[in-house]
Structures are given as structure tokens and as C-alpha cells.
N, CA, C and O atoms as CSV, one atom per row, in Angstrom:
chain,resi,resn,atom,element,x,y,z
A,1,MET,N,N,91.380,24.340,50.568
A,1,MET,CA,C,93.204,23.606,50.461
A,1,MET,C,C,93.864,24.976,51.445
A,1,MET,O,O,93.256,25.981,51.815
A,2,SER,N,N,95.119,24.644,51.661
A,2,SER,CA,C,95.118,26.004,52.785
A,2,SER,C,C,96.979,25.777,52.439
A,2,SER,O,O,97.212,24.786,51.747
A,3,LYS,N,N,97.887,26.384,52.755
A,3,LYS,CA,C,98.823,25.909,52.654
A,3,LYS,C,C,99.790,27.352,53.703
A,3,LYS,O,O,99.737,28.571,53.542
A,4,ASN,N,N,100.415,26.706,54.506
A,4,ASN,CA,C,101.655,27.435,55.463
A,4,ASN,C,C,103.079,27.457,54.538
A,4,ASN,O,O,103.369,26.677,53.631
A,5,LYS,N,N,103.608,28.217,54.882
A,5,LYS,CA,C,104.907,27.609,54.518
A,5,LYS,C,C,106.005,27.101,54.266
A,5,LYS,O,O,107.071,27.363,53.708
A,6,ASP,N,N,105.123,25.728,55.207
A,6,ASP,CA,C,106.453,24.104,54.809
A,6,ASP,C,C,105.378,23.159,54.749
A,6,ASP,O,O,105.580,22.048,54.261
A,7,ILE,N,N,103.862,23.604,55.352
A,7,ILE,CA,C,102.585,22.413,55.185
A,7,ILE,C,C,101.819,22.638,54.500
A,7,ILE,O,O,101.153,23.622,54.823
A,8,ALA,N,N,101.467,22.029,53.355
A,8,ALA,CA,C,99.911,22.452,52.956
A,8,ALA,C,C,98.743,21.470,53.371
A,8,ALA,O,O,99.141,20.316,53.533
A,9,ILE,N,N,97.221,21.690,53.606
A,9,ILE,CA,C,96.583,21.225,54.266
A,9,ILE,C,C,95.222,20.544,53.273
A,9,ILE,O,O,95.750,20.543,52.161
A,10,LEU,N,N,94.530,20.270,53.176
A,10,LEU,CA,C,93.440,19.977,53.153
A,10,LEU,C,C,92.448,19.270,53.694
A,10,LEU,O,O,92.351,18.088,54.025
A,11,ASP,N,N,91.865,20.008,53.725
A,11,ASP,CA,C,90.806,20.060,55.251
A,11,ASP,C,C,89.285,19.167,54.714
A,11,ASP,O,O,88.482,19.861,54.090
A,12,LEU,N,N,88.983,17.975,54.905
A,12,LEU,CA,C,88.127,17.516,53.881
A,12,LEU,C,C,86.567,17.814,55.059
A,12,LEU,O,O,85.518,17.385,54.580
A,13,HIS,N,N,86.478,18.334,56.141
A,13,HIS,CA,C,85.006,18.658,56.957
A,13,HIS,C,C,84.284,19.405,56.662
A,13,HIS,O,O,84.416,20.624,56.781
A,14,GLY,N,N,83.089,18.638,56.076
A,14,GLY,CA,C,81.757,19.386,55.251
A,14,GLY,C,C,82.066,18.754,53.846
A,14,GLY,O,O,81.465,19.277,52.907
A,15,PHE,N,N,82.634,18.052,53.652
A,15,PHE,CA,C,82.836,17.250,52.147
A,15,PHE,C,C,82.771,15.690,52.157
A,15,PHE,O,O,83.624,14.912,52.585
A,16,LYS,N,N,81.045,15.293,51.341
A,16,LYS,CA,C,80.472,14.549,51.160
A,16,LYS,C,C,81.757,13.401,50.580
A,16,LYS,O,O,82.713,13.716,49.872
A,17,HIS,N,N,81.402,11.860,51.179
A,17,HIS,CA,C,82.867,11.098,50.749
A,17,HIS,C,C,82.472,10.413,49.045
A,17,HIS,O,O,83.038,9.567,48.353
A,18,SER,N,N,81.223,11.268,48.839
A,18,SER,CA,C,81.965,10.931,46.842
A,18,SER,C,C,82.395,11.967,46.811
A,18,SER,O,O,82.751,11.923,45.633
A,19,ASP,N,N,82.727,13.071,47.179
A,19,ASP,CA,C,83.020,14.261,46.421
A,19,ASP,C,C,85.122,14.234,46.940
A,19,ASP,O,O,86.082,14.712,46.336
A,20,ALA,N,N,85.054,13.525,48.139
A,20,ALA,CA,C,86.191,13.540,48.985
A,20,ALA,C,C,87.767,13.156,48.184
A,20,ALA,O,O,88.843,13.734,48.334
A,21,VAL,N,N,87.342,11.663,47.079
A,21,VAL,CA,C,88.280,11.455,45.870
A,21,VAL,C,C,88.671,12.482,45.307
A,21,VAL,O,O,89.548,13.225,45.748
A,22,SER,N,N,87.903,12.665,44.008
A,22,SER,CA,C,88.453,14.110,42.964
A,22,SER,C,C,89.144,15.565,44.169
A,22,SER,O,O,89.932,16.439,43.806
A,23,GLU,N,N,88.469,15.398,45.770
A,23,GLU,CA,C,89.309,16.440,46.162
A,23,GLU,C,C,90.947,15.685,46.954
A,23,GLU,O,O,91.917,16.375,47.269
A,24,CYS,N,N,90.880,14.565,47.078
A,24,CYS,CA,C,92.350,14.235,46.763
A,24,CYS,C,C,92.839,14.595,45.797
A,24,CYS,O,O,93.573,15.565,45.987
A,25,HIS,N,N,92.793,14.332,45.007
A,25,HIS,CA,C,93.514,14.241,43.645
A,25,HIS,C,C,93.950,15.811,43.361
A,25,HIS,O,O,95.064,16.334,43.360
A,26,SER,N,N,92.811,16.283,43.153
A,26,SER,CA,C,92.441,18.428,42.492
A,26,SER,C,C,94.619,18.322,44.433
A,26,SER,O,O,95.748,18.582,44.018
A,27,PHE,N,N,94.470,18.055,45.541
A,27,PHE,CA,C,95.201,18.630,45.952
A,27,PHE,C,C,96.152,17.790,46.200
A,27,PHE,O,O,96.923,18.374,46.961
A,28,LEU,N,N,96.561,16.663,45.968
A,28,LEU,CA,C,97.631,15.971,45.819
A,28,LEU,C,C,98.747,16.397,43.996
A,28,LEU,O,O,99.903,16.038,43.773
A,29,ASN,N,N,98.214,16.872,43.455
A,29,ASN,CA,C,98.097,17.449,41.720
A,29,ASN,C,C,98.876,18.780,41.593
A,29,ASN,O,O,99.857,19.128,40.935
A,30,GLU,N,N,97.731,19.625,42.828
A,30,GLU,CA,C,98.531,20.801,43.408
A,30,GLU,C,C,99.904,20.961,43.862
A,30,GLU,O,O,100.858,21.631,43.466
A,31,TYR,N,N,99.701,20.106,44.856
A,31,TYR,CA,C,101.248,20.512,45.358
A,31,TYR,C,C,101.820,19.606,45.428
A,31,TYR,O,O,102.158,19.201,46.541
A,32,TRP,N,N,102.310,18.627,43.782
A,32,TRP,CA,C,103.477,17.163,43.991
A,32,TRP,C,C,104.127,18.077,43.507
A,32,TRP,O,O,103.767,18.707,42.513
A,33,ASN,N,N,105.565,18.351,44.379
A,33,ASN,CA,C,106.447,18.506,43.991
A,33,ASN,C,C,106.955,19.677,44.808
A,33,ASN,O,O,108.141,19.799,45.115
A,34,SER,N,N,106.224,20.333,45.066
A,34,SER,CA,C,106.309,21.773,45.509
A,34,SER,C,C,106.318,22.256,47.086
A,34,SER,O,O,106.484,23.321,47.681
A,35,MET,N,N,106.048,20.886,47.430
A,35,MET,CA,C,105.793,21.003,49.188
A,35,MET,C,C,106.347,19.650,49.536
A,35,MET,O,O,106.153,18.766,48.702
A,36,GLN,N,N,106.842,19.419,50.362
A,36,GLN,CA,C,107.936,18.427,51.041
A,36,GLN,C,C,106.856,17.022,52.215
A,36,GLN,O,O,106.844,15.792,52.283
A,37,GLU,N,N,105.918,18.472,53.115
A,37,GLU,CA,C,104.883,17.348,53.598
A,37,GLU,C,C,103.750,18.097,53.753
A,37,GLU,O,O,103.872,19.309,53.930
A,38,ALA,N,N,102.536,17.525,53.713
A,38,ALA,CA,C,101.318,18.078,53.615
A,38,ALA,C,C,100.209,17.462,55.191
A,38,ALA,O,O,100.547,16.725,56.117
A,39,HIS,N,N,98.944,18.109,54.934
A,39,HIS,CA,C,97.928,16.800,55.755
A,39,HIS,C,C,96.676,16.868,55.830
A,39,HIS,O,O,95.864,17.779,55.992
A,40,ILE,N,N,96.652,16.293,55.756
A,40,ILE,CA,C,94.597,15.502,54.822
A,40,ILE,C,C,94.170,15.533,56.982
A,40,ILE,O,O,94.615,14.995,57.996
A,41,ILE,N,N,92.948,16.642,56.562
A,41,ILE,CA,C,92.249,17.060,57.838
A,41,ILE,C,C,90.990,15.789,57.811
A,41,ILE,O,O,89.978,16.283,57.315
A,42,THR,N,N,90.798,14.507,58.148
A,42,THR,CA,C,89.477,13.680,57.993
A,42,THR,C,C,88.795,13.442,59.078
A,42,THR,O,O,87.905,12.613,58.890
A,43,GLY,N,N,88.862,13.823,60.080
A,43,GLY,CA,C,87.475,13.442,61.441
A,43,GLY,C,C,88.225,12.452,61.602
A,43,GLY,O,O,89.422,12.270,61.378
A,44,ASN,N,N,87.171,11.634,62.135
A,44,ASN,CA,C,87.244,10.577,62.726
A,44,ASN,C,C,86.642,9.509,62.034
A,44,ASN,O,O,86.441,8.454,62.635
A,45,SER,N,N,86.185,9.699,60.314
A,45,SER,CA,C,85.579,8.817,59.877
A,45,SER,C,C,86.094,7.990,59.408
A,45,SER,O,O,87.078,8.360,58.769
A,46,ARG,N,N,85.783,6.206,59.390
A,46,ARG,CA,C,86.702,5.262,59.099
A,46,ARG,C,C,87.010,5.571,57.816
A,46,ARG,O,O,88.146,5.828,57.417
A,47,GLU,N,N,85.317,5.538,56.694
A,47,GLU,CA,C,85.408,5.591,55.669
A,47,GLU,C,C,86.077,6.469,54.979
A,47,GLU,O,O,86.896,6.300,54.076
A,48,MET,N,N,85.614,7.568,55.536
A,48,MET,CA,C,87.040,9.219,54.867
A,48,MET,C,C,88.331,8.280,54.691
A,48,MET,O,O,88.890,8.118,53.606
A,49,LYS,N,N,88.687,7.756,55.749
A,49,LYS,CA,C,90.142,7.581,56.210
A,49,LYS,C,C,90.461,6.800,54.855
A,49,LYS,O,O,91.612,6.929,54.438
A,50,SER,N,N,89.436,5.873,53.991
A,50,SER,CA,C,89.952,4.764,53.809
A,50,SER,C,C,89.955,4.976,52.713
A,50,SER,O,O,90.881,4.338,52.213
A,51,LEU,N,N,89.112,5.878,51.545
A,51,LEU,CA,C,88.764,6.267,50.650
A,51,LEU,C,C,90.187,7.706,50.097
A,51,LEU,O,O,90.640,8.040,49.002
A,52,VAL,N,N,90.398,8.090,51.273
A,52,VAL,CA,C,91.563,8.813,50.988
A,52,VAL,C,C,92.957,7.827,51.135
A,52,VAL,O,O,93.873,8.028,50.337
A,53,PHE,N,N,93.108,6.676,52.251
A,53,PHE,CA,C,94.364,5.683,51.891
A,53,PHE,C,C,94.605,5.669,50.843
A,53,PHE,O,O,95.699,5.969,50.365
A,54,GLY,N,N,93.073,5.110,49.908
A,54,GLY,CA,C,92.864,4.672,48.418
A,54,GLY,C,C,93.953,4.996,47.659
A,54,GLY,O,O,94.886,4.392,47.129
A,55,VAL,N,N,93.319,6.855,47.822
A,55,VAL,CA,C,93.769,7.452,46.497
A,55,VAL,C,C,95.577,7.927,46.965
A,55,VAL,O,O,96.338,8.324,46.083
A,56,LEU,N,N,96.027,7.805,48.399
A,56,LEU,CA,C,97.106,7.874,48.915
A,56,LEU,C,C,98.009,6.799,47.950
A,56,LEU,O,O,98.909,7.142,47.184
A,57,GLU,N,N,97.530,5.405,48.187
A,57,GLU,CA,C,98.424,4.093,47.891
A,57,GLU,C,C,98.279,4.455,45.941
A,57,GLU,O,O,99.028,3.942,45.109
A,58,GLN,N,N,96.955,5.591,45.563
A,58,GLN,CA,C,96.820,4.899,43.835
A,58,GLN,C,C,98.498,6.346,43.517
A,58,GLN,O,O,99.244,6.199,42.549
A,59,TYR,N,N,98.602,6.973,44.059
A,59,TYR,CA,C,99.996,8.144,43.756
A,59,TYR,C,C,101.242,7.389,44.309
A,59,TYR,O,O,102.348,7.703,43.870
A,60,ASP,N,N,101.116,6.346,45.312
A,60,ASP,CA,C,102.402,5.711,45.916
A,60,ASP,C,C,103.136,6.698,47.466
A,60,ASP,O,O,103.924,6.280,48.314
A,61,ILE,N,N,102.598,7.851,47.364
A,61,ILE,CA,C,103.247,8.653,48.530
A,61,ILE,C,C,103.186,7.711,50.084
A,61,ILE,O,O,102.682,6.595,50.208
A,62,ASN,N,N,103.563,8.175,50.699
A,62,ASN,CA,C,104.243,8.285,51.983
A,62,ASN,C,C,102.996,8.369,52.736
A,62,ASN,O,O,101.956,8.706,52.171
A,63,TYR,N,N,103.040,8.078,53.996
A,63,TYR,CA,C,101.754,8.802,54.668
A,63,TYR,C,C,101.790,7.827,55.936
A,63,TYR,O,O,102.367,6.740,55.956
A,64,GLU,N,N,101.095,8.386,56.958
A,64,GLU,CA,C,101.125,8.267,58.117
A,64,GLU,C,C,99.611,8.424,58.628
A,64,GLU,O,O,98.780,9.054,57.973
A,65,GLU,N,N,99.299,7.761,59.931
A,65,GLU,CA,C,97.607,8.492,60.666
A,65,GLU,C,C,98.598,8.675,61.414
A,65,GLU,O,O,99.617,8.009,61.596
A,66,ALA,N,N,98.085,10.003,62.009
A,66,ALA,CA,C,99.042,10.939,62.971
A,66,ALA,C,C,98.789,10.312,64.232
A,66,ALA,O,O,98.288,9.204,64.419
A,67,THR,N,N,99.351,11.476,65.416
A,67,THR,CA,C,99.070,11.345,66.994
A,67,THR,C,C,98.089,10.073,67.429
A,67,THR,O,O,96.894,9.953,67.160
A,68,LEU,N,N,98.962,9.130,68.201
A,68,LEU,CA,C,97.646,8.812,69.448
A,68,LEU,C,C,96.922,9.848,69.857
A,68,LEU,O,O,96.007,9.443,70.573
A,69,TRP,N,N,96.918,10.863,69.742
A,69,TRP,CA,C,95.992,12.028,70.662
A,69,TRP,C,C,95.006,12.565,69.534
A,69,TRP,O,O,93.788,12.744,69.546
A,70,ASN,N,N,95.706,12.703,68.827
A,70,ASN,CA,C,94.718,13.328,67.277
A,70,ASN,C,C,95.187,12.121,65.978
A,70,ASN,O,O,96.183,11.783,65.339
A,71,LYS,N,N,93.541,11.734,66.135
A,71,LYS,CA,C,93.526,10.796,64.663
A,71,LYS,C,C,92.835,11.147,63.550
A,71,LYS,O,O,92.672,10.607,62.456
A,72,GLY,N,N,92.383,12.375,64.149
A,72,GLY,CA,C,91.869,12.948,62.873
A,72,GLY,C,C,92.344,13.880,61.399
A,72,GLY,O,O,91.892,14.872,60.825
A,73,TYR,N,N,93.543,12.909,61.175
A,73,TYR,CA,C,94.286,13.869,60.215
A,73,TYR,C,C,95.495,12.389,59.463
A,73,TYR,O,O,95.598,11.235,59.880
A,74,ILE,N,N,96.419,13.235,57.963
A,74,ILE,CA,C,96.725,12.094,57.917
A,74,ILE,C,C,98.772,12.404,57.203
A,74,ILE,O,O,98.984,12.389,55.991
A,75,LYS,N,N,99.590,12.571,57.925
A,75,LYS,CA,C,100.463,13.014,57.318
A,75,LYS,C,C,101.200,12.652,55.860
A,75,LYS,O,O,102.029,11.754,56.005
A,76,VAL,N,N,101.096,13.101,54.615
A,76,VAL,CA,C,101.558,12.930,54.234
A,76,VAL,C,C,102.830,13.397,53.669
A,76,VAL,O,O,102.863,14.625,53.596
A,77,TRP,N,N,103.932,12.781,53.229
A,77,TRP,CA,C,105.439,13.779,52.123
A,77,TRP,C,C,105.191,12.805,50.418
A,77,TRP,O,O,104.804,11.705,50.023
A,78,PHE,N,N,105.634,13.892,49.971
A,78,PHE,CA,C,105.747,13.877,48.874
A,78,PHE,C,C,106.856,13.572,48.490
A,78,PHE,O,O,107.099,13.522,47.284
């Protein structure tokens, strides 16, 4: 996890799919109400994105898959 002054970033590269869900929960709980926007870097793995989408839906957070040119991350708004 990292943070610049405006955006928190969780990079899931190198994480096992089995660990991604708990990492997402930890990340969201850490930055809830302290940041306006976050990025979760998933790479192009559909399975990893599906796991992250599932967590985001549990929190009822607004999100979207990033741009047409780089679909390797998800934008999140708290």
C-alpha cells in the first residue's frame, strides 16, 4: 500500500488470489473517510479483478475499471 497526497494505491502484483480479498479489506478500512480516491492495481487478470469487485460491492463503494488504454487498475471513490 502506498499513498500520495491525493490518492491511495494498493498494488496487488505478486499477491496470491487467496490473499487479495484480505488485502483489499485492510486497504479499504485503512483509507475509509481519509481519502477521496484510491487505485487498486490488479493487472489484467480477470480473476483478480473479479475478487476485487466482490469486495468493493460489499462496501457499496463507487468504482470503475480504468481507461481503455490501461485496464490494469480500478478507480475507487470513498
